N, C-alpha and C positions, 0 to 999 in steps of 0.2 A: 541077640543072635537070631539070624533068620532061620526059619523052619526048613530044614533040608528036604522036607517031603514035597515032591513035585506033583502037580496034577498030571495023571497019566493020559496021554493022548498020542496018536501016531504023528510023527514028524511029517510035516508037508514037504514036498519037494520044492527046492528053491528056484529052479528055472521057471520063468513066467510069472513069478511073484512080484508084485511092485515093491519098490524100495522101502516104502512107508510101512510096510508090515515086516520088514527085515532089519531095519535100522531105526532105533527110537528117535534119532536125531536127523533123519534123511532130509526132511523139508528144510532144515536149516542150511542146506547146501544150495538152496534156490536163490542164488545171488542176483538174479535179475527181478525177483519178486519185489513188490512194494511193501517194505517193512515199516512198522510203526515208528521206530526210532532210527530209521535210515539204514539199518543193518540187522542181520539175523541175531536172535538172542543167544546167550551162553548159558547153557544148562549144566555146566560141569559140576557145580556144587550140589545141585539137586540130584543129579545122577549118582553122585558119590554117596549122598545120604541114603538114597534108594538102595544101592548096593550093600551098604552096611547094616541097614535096619528093616529091610523087607522081610515078610513072613514066608513068601513062596519063591522057590527057585525053578522056573518053568524049563522044560527041555527045549532047547533051540528049535524053533520052526514048528513046535507044537501048536495046537490051536490057542491055548492060553497065551503063549508068547507072541503069536501073530496079532491077537486081539490087543494085547497090552501095547505093542509097538504102534499099531494103527491109531489107538486113542491118544497115545503121547504125541504123535505127530499132528493129530487133529487139534489137540490143545495149543500146540505151538502155533499153528495157522490161525485158529480162532482168537488167540490172545495177541498175535504179533503181525499178522499180515492184513493189510487195510483194504485189499481188493479181493472180493470174493472169487473173481476169476482166477486168482492165484492159488486158491485152496485146492490142492491135489488130493486130499483125503475124502472129499465129499463129491457127490454127484450134484453138481451145482444147478442143474436143470430140475432137480426134484429132491430138495433137501429140506428137512424141517427138524426142529429141536423142541422138546417140551419136558416139563418137570411136574411130576406128581399129578399127572392127568389134566393139567391145564392145557389150554388151547395151544397148538403148535406154532412155533415162530420160525420165521425164515433166517437164513444166514445174514442177510443184510440187517435184520433186527439185532442180532448179537453183535454185528459190527458197530452198530450205533449206540448201544447200551453198555456193552462190555460183557465178559464172561461171567464175572461175579454177579452183575445185576440181572443176568439171565437166569441164574439158578437160585438166587437168595430171595426170600420173601420179606415183606415189610414186617417190622418188629420194634420192640423197645430198644433194640441195640443197632438196627440198620434199616435203611429204607432206599431202595433203588431210585426213588424219585429225587433224592437229594444228593446223589453222588453220580457224576459222570464216569465214562469209561476210565479216564486216567486217574481221577481221584479215588475210585473204588479199588484199582489195581494198587495204587500207591498205599492206600490203608492196609491192605493185607500183606503186601510184600514187606512193609515196614515191620509189621507184627511177625510174620513168618518168612524169614529170608529164604528158607527152602521148604517146599510143600511137595513132598514125594507122592507119587501115585503108583498103585499096582493092581493087577488083576488077581483076585483070590480064587474064584472058581468060574468056569464056563459051563453053562448048562445046555447050550444047544449051539450048532454050527450054522454057517451061512445057508440060505440068505437072512434068516432071523437068528441073530446072535444074542443070547440072554447071558449075562455074567454078573457077578458080585465084585465090588472094587473096594479098595481102601485109599484113603488120602490122609497123610500125616506129616507132622513137623513139630518144632518146638517153639513155644511162644516166648522169644527172646527180646521183642520189642513191644512198646505200648500199642494198643489199638485206639485209633481215633477215627470216628465215624459220626454219621447223623442218623437219628432213628425216626420212626414214623410220626412223631410229634414235632419233628424239626429241631429237636434238641441235639447239641454236641454231645457225644458219648465218648468217654475215655475209660479204657480198661488197662490197668497197670499190668505189665508183663510179670508173669508168675514163674517163668523158666521151665514150665512143665510141658508135657505133651499135648498135642491137639491130635485127635485120631478119630476119624469118621469113616463110616462105611455106607454103602448103598448098592442099588441094583440098576442096571441098564438093560433095556431090550432094544437092540438096534437092527435095522434092516440095511444090507449092503447089496451092491450090484455085482455083476460078474468080474468087475475090476477091484472088488473088495473096498470100493468107495462107500462112504456112509450116505444112505438116502434119507433114513429117519432115526432119530435118537429119542428114546423116551427114558428119562432118569427118574428114579424113585428113591428118596432118602428123607431123612429128618432134617430140615433146613436149620432147625434150632440146636442141633446136637454140638456144632462148633461153638456157638455162643455160650451155651451151658458150660462147656469146658473152659472157655476163655474167662467167664465171670466168676466161677466157682462159687464161694459163699457170698459173693457180692460186695465184699469189703473194699475191693479195688476199683469199683465201678463208680464213675463220676458222671453226672449229666448237668448240662448247662443250658437253661432256657434262652433260646435265641433272642426272644422279644425283650426281656428285661435284663438279660445278662447276668441272672442270679444263679448261683451254683447250688445244686441239690445233690447230696451224697447218699447213694443207696446203702 
Protein backbone atom coordinates (compact mmCIF):
# COMPACT_ATOMS: atom_id res chain seq x y z
CA UNK A 1 0.00 0.00 0.00
CA UNK A 2 1.42 3.38 -1.00
CA UNK A 3 2.09 5.93 1.68
CA UNK A 4 -0.65 8.50 1.34
CA UNK A 5 1.58 11.27 2.66
CA UNK A 6 2.64 13.62 -0.11
CA UNK A 7 5.53 16.03 -0.10
CA UNK A 8 4.10 19.48 0.42
CA UNK A 9 4.93 21.91 -2.32
CA UNK A 10 3.01 24.65 -4.06
CA UNK A 11 1.50 23.47 -7.35
CA UNK A 12 3.08 25.06 -10.37
CA UNK A 13 0.96 26.67 -13.03
CA UNK A 14 0.57 24.41 -16.05
CA UNK A 15 0.62 27.09 -18.77
CA UNK A 16 4.07 27.38 -20.24
CA UNK A 17 5.40 24.17 -18.71
CA UNK A 18 6.78 21.61 -21.19
CA UNK A 19 4.82 18.41 -21.67
CA UNK A 20 7.70 16.26 -20.38
CA UNK A 21 7.15 17.56 -16.83
CA UNK A 22 3.36 17.15 -17.01
CA UNK A 23 3.02 13.70 -18.61
CA UNK A 24 5.32 10.80 -17.62
CA UNK A 25 5.00 9.34 -21.12
CA UNK A 26 5.08 12.56 -23.13
CA UNK A 27 8.10 11.66 -25.26
CA UNK A 28 6.58 8.34 -26.35
CA UNK A 29 4.33 10.48 -28.55
CA UNK A 30 7.34 11.66 -30.58
CA UNK A 31 6.50 9.47 -33.55
CA UNK A 32 9.06 11.04 -35.88
CA UNK A 33 11.97 10.38 -33.52
CA UNK A 34 14.47 7.61 -34.20
CA UNK A 35 13.52 4.77 -31.82
CA UNK A 36 15.82 1.88 -30.98
CA UNK A 37 13.22 -0.75 -31.89
CA UNK A 38 11.60 1.28 -34.64
CA UNK A 39 8.75 2.49 -32.44
CA UNK A 40 8.14 4.07 -29.02
CA UNK A 41 8.26 1.74 -25.98
CA UNK A 42 5.18 0.68 -24.02
CA UNK A 43 5.46 1.42 -20.29
CA UNK A 44 1.91 0.35 -19.42
CA UNK A 45 2.91 -2.51 -17.11
CA UNK A 46 5.61 -0.49 -15.37
CA UNK A 47 3.24 2.42 -14.78
CA UNK A 48 0.67 0.00 -13.31
CA UNK A 49 3.24 -1.42 -10.86
CA UNK A 50 4.34 2.13 -9.99
CA UNK A 51 0.75 3.19 -9.23
CA UNK A 52 0.07 0.12 -7.08
CA UNK A 53 3.32 -0.03 -5.07
CA UNK A 54 4.79 3.50 -4.88
CA UNK A 55 5.48 5.03 -1.48
CA UNK A 56 4.62 8.64 -2.35
CA UNK A 57 1.57 10.28 -3.90
CA UNK A 58 2.65 13.73 -5.02
CA UNK A 59 0.26 16.62 -5.60
CA UNK A 60 -0.23 17.14 -9.33
CA UNK A 61 2.17 19.79 -10.68
CA UNK A 62 3.98 20.08 -7.35
CA UNK A 63 7.77 20.20 -7.59
CA UNK A 64 8.22 16.47 -6.76
CA UNK A 65 5.61 15.57 -9.39
CA UNK A 66 7.29 17.70 -12.06
CA UNK A 67 10.73 16.28 -11.24
CA UNK A 68 9.44 12.71 -11.30
CA UNK A 69 7.87 13.13 -14.73
CA UNK A 70 10.95 14.87 -16.11
CA UNK A 71 13.23 12.01 -15.07
CA UNK A 72 10.83 9.35 -16.35
CA UNK A 73 10.79 11.00 -19.78
CA UNK A 74 14.58 11.35 -19.67
CA UNK A 75 14.90 7.61 -18.98
CA UNK A 76 12.66 6.80 -21.95
CA UNK A 77 14.78 8.95 -24.24
CA UNK A 78 18.11 7.69 -22.90
CA UNK A 79 17.04 4.05 -23.21
CA UNK A 80 15.07 4.15 -26.45
CA UNK A 81 15.91 7.15 -28.65
CA UNK A 82 19.01 6.57 -30.77
CA UNK A 83 19.69 10.16 -31.86
CA UNK A 84 20.70 12.66 -29.19
CA UNK A 85 19.11 15.46 -31.20
CA UNK A 86 15.73 13.80 -30.55
CA UNK A 87 16.14 14.01 -26.75
CA UNK A 88 13.78 16.79 -25.64
CA UNK A 89 14.46 16.44 -21.90
CA UNK A 90 18.11 17.54 -22.10
CA UNK A 91 20.00 20.59 -23.24
CA UNK A 92 21.97 18.79 -25.94
CA UNK A 93 24.46 21.66 -26.23
CA UNK A 94 25.54 21.34 -22.59
CA UNK A 95 24.64 17.98 -21.06
CA UNK A 96 26.65 15.61 -18.88
CA UNK A 97 25.96 12.59 -16.67
CA UNK A 98 28.11 11.30 -13.80
CA UNK A 99 27.89 8.62 -11.10
CA UNK A 100 29.37 8.83 -7.60
CA UNK A 101 31.81 11.60 -8.44
CA UNK A 102 33.30 9.93 -11.52
CA UNK A 103 34.25 12.07 -14.54
CA UNK A 104 31.14 13.36 -16.35
CA UNK A 105 30.10 11.63 -19.55
CA UNK A 106 28.26 12.97 -22.57
CA UNK A 107 24.91 11.89 -23.94
CA UNK A 108 26.71 10.30 -26.87
CA UNK A 109 28.62 8.12 -24.41
CA UNK A 110 25.39 6.85 -22.87
CA UNK A 111 23.97 6.19 -26.33
CA UNK A 112 27.01 4.10 -27.13
CA UNK A 113 27.25 2.02 -23.93
CA UNK A 114 23.66 1.99 -22.65
CA UNK A 115 22.01 3.31 -19.50
CA UNK A 116 22.86 0.27 -17.36
CA UNK A 117 26.51 0.37 -18.38
CA UNK A 118 26.59 4.08 -17.61
CA UNK A 119 25.48 3.59 -13.99
CA UNK A 120 26.90 0.18 -12.97
CA UNK A 121 30.44 -0.44 -11.78
CA UNK A 122 32.60 -3.46 -12.61
CA UNK A 123 32.16 -6.19 -9.98
CA UNK A 124 31.99 -9.93 -9.32
CA UNK A 125 28.46 -9.92 -10.78
CA UNK A 126 28.67 -7.51 -13.71
CA UNK A 127 31.10 -5.68 -15.94
CA UNK A 128 30.18 -2.93 -18.44
CA UNK A 129 33.14 -3.91 -20.63
CA UNK A 130 31.64 -7.30 -21.40
CA UNK A 131 28.03 -6.41 -22.30
CA UNK A 132 26.91 -3.93 -24.94
CA UNK A 133 23.80 -1.75 -24.86
CA UNK A 134 21.40 -4.44 -26.08
CA UNK A 135 22.89 -7.27 -23.98
CA UNK A 136 22.82 -5.26 -20.76
CA UNK A 137 19.21 -4.20 -21.24
CA UNK A 138 18.17 -7.75 -22.09
CA UNK A 139 19.85 -9.11 -18.94
CA UNK A 140 17.98 -6.81 -16.58
CA UNK A 141 14.68 -6.76 -18.48
CA UNK A 142 14.60 -10.56 -18.34
CA UNK A 143 15.22 -10.47 -14.59
CA UNK A 144 12.92 -7.51 -13.78
CA UNK A 145 10.08 -7.26 -16.34
CA UNK A 146 8.99 -4.06 -14.57
CA UNK A 147 11.38 -1.73 -12.75
CA UNK A 148 9.37 1.21 -11.42
CA UNK A 149 10.88 4.53 -10.35
CA UNK A 150 9.70 7.36 -8.12
CA UNK A 151 10.86 10.54 -6.44
CA UNK A 152 10.79 10.30 -2.66
CA UNK A 153 11.86 13.79 -1.64
CA UNK A 154 12.96 16.98 -3.36
CA UNK A 155 15.43 19.13 -1.43
CA UNK A 156 15.87 22.11 -3.75
CA UNK A 157 14.21 23.65 -6.78
CA UNK A 158 15.51 24.86 -10.15
CA UNK A 159 18.05 25.55 -11.42
CA UNK A 160 19.82 23.04 -9.13
CA UNK A 161 17.43 20.27 -8.21
CA UNK A 162 18.45 17.80 -5.52
CA UNK A 163 16.22 14.83 -4.82
CA UNK A 164 16.09 11.30 -3.41
CA UNK A 165 14.71 8.48 -5.55
CA UNK A 166 13.60 4.87 -5.34
CA UNK A 167 13.83 2.13 -8.05
CA UNK A 168 12.07 -1.20 -7.45
CA UNK A 169 10.66 -4.40 -8.92
CA UNK A 170 10.32 -8.14 -8.36
CA UNK A 171 13.00 -10.61 -9.49
CA UNK A 172 10.83 -13.00 -11.48
CA UNK A 173 13.47 -14.09 -13.99
CA UNK A 174 17.02 -15.42 -13.77
CA UNK A 175 19.85 -12.94 -14.13
CA UNK A 176 22.54 -13.77 -16.69
CA UNK A 177 25.53 -11.47 -17.08
CA UNK A 178 29.31 -11.33 -17.28
CA UNK A 179 31.54 -10.17 -14.43
CA UNK A 180 34.85 -8.35 -14.16
CA UNK A 181 36.76 -11.65 -14.54
CA UNK A 182 34.97 -12.42 -17.78
CA UNK A 183 32.94 -15.19 -16.13
CA UNK A 184 29.34 -15.82 -17.05
CA UNK A 185 27.24 -15.20 -13.95
CA UNK A 186 23.79 -16.67 -13.38
CA UNK A 187 21.60 -15.77 -10.40
CA UNK A 188 18.42 -17.79 -10.00
CA UNK A 189 15.22 -15.80 -9.61
CA UNK A 190 14.05 -15.69 -6.00
CA UNK A 191 10.69 -14.01 -6.65
CA UNK A 192 11.44 -11.36 -4.06
CA UNK A 193 11.75 -7.58 -4.20
CA UNK A 194 14.65 -5.55 -5.54
CA UNK A 195 14.46 -2.10 -4.01
CA UNK A 196 17.22 0.52 -4.24
CA UNK A 197 17.47 4.21 -3.40
CA UNK A 198 19.82 7.06 -4.24
CA UNK A 199 20.22 10.79 -4.63
CA UNK A 200 20.52 13.00 -7.70
CA UNK A 201 21.76 16.56 -7.97
CA UNK A 202 20.72 17.95 -11.35
CA UNK A 203 21.00 21.31 -13.08
CA UNK A 204 18.23 22.39 -15.45
CA UNK A 205 17.85 25.33 -17.82
CA UNK A 206 14.92 27.73 -18.12
CA UNK A 207 13.04 25.12 -20.20
CA UNK A 208 13.50 22.57 -17.40
CA UNK A 209 15.81 20.59 -19.65
CA UNK A 210 18.59 18.68 -17.92
CA UNK A 211 22.06 20.14 -18.30
CA UNK A 212 23.92 18.14 -15.67
CA UNK A 213 23.05 14.98 -13.75
CA UNK A 214 25.08 13.71 -10.81
CA UNK A 215 23.84 10.40 -9.38
CA UNK A 216 24.90 9.08 -5.99
CA UNK A 217 23.97 5.55 -4.88
CA UNK A 218 25.40 2.17 -3.91
CA UNK A 219 25.85 0.29 -7.22
CA UNK A 220 26.17 -3.03 -5.38
CA UNK A 221 22.86 -2.72 -3.50
CA UNK A 222 20.88 -4.33 -6.31
CA UNK A 223 23.30 -7.25 -6.71
CA UNK A 224 23.33 -7.96 -2.97
CA UNK A 225 19.54 -8.22 -3.05
CA UNK A 226 19.68 -10.41 -6.16
CA UNK A 227 22.30 -12.81 -4.76
CA UNK A 228 21.00 -13.09 -1.20
CA UNK A 229 22.90 -15.84 0.62
CA UNK A 230 24.73 -16.76 -2.59
CA UNK A 231 23.21 -20.23 -2.99
CA UNK A 232 21.59 -19.32 -6.29
CA UNK A 233 24.73 -17.80 -7.81
CA UNK A 234 26.61 -19.75 -10.48
CA UNK A 235 29.78 -18.63 -12.27
CA UNK A 236 31.29 -20.22 -15.35
CA UNK A 237 34.90 -19.57 -16.33
CA UNK A 238 34.86 -18.64 -19.96
CA UNK A 239 38.36 -19.94 -20.68
CA UNK A 240 37.92 -23.54 -19.50
CA UNK A 241 34.14 -23.67 -19.46
CA UNK A 242 34.25 -25.05 -15.94
CA UNK A 243 31.38 -24.30 -13.61
CA UNK A 244 31.99 -22.86 -10.17
CA UNK A 245 29.13 -22.60 -7.70
CA UNK A 246 29.38 -19.97 -4.96
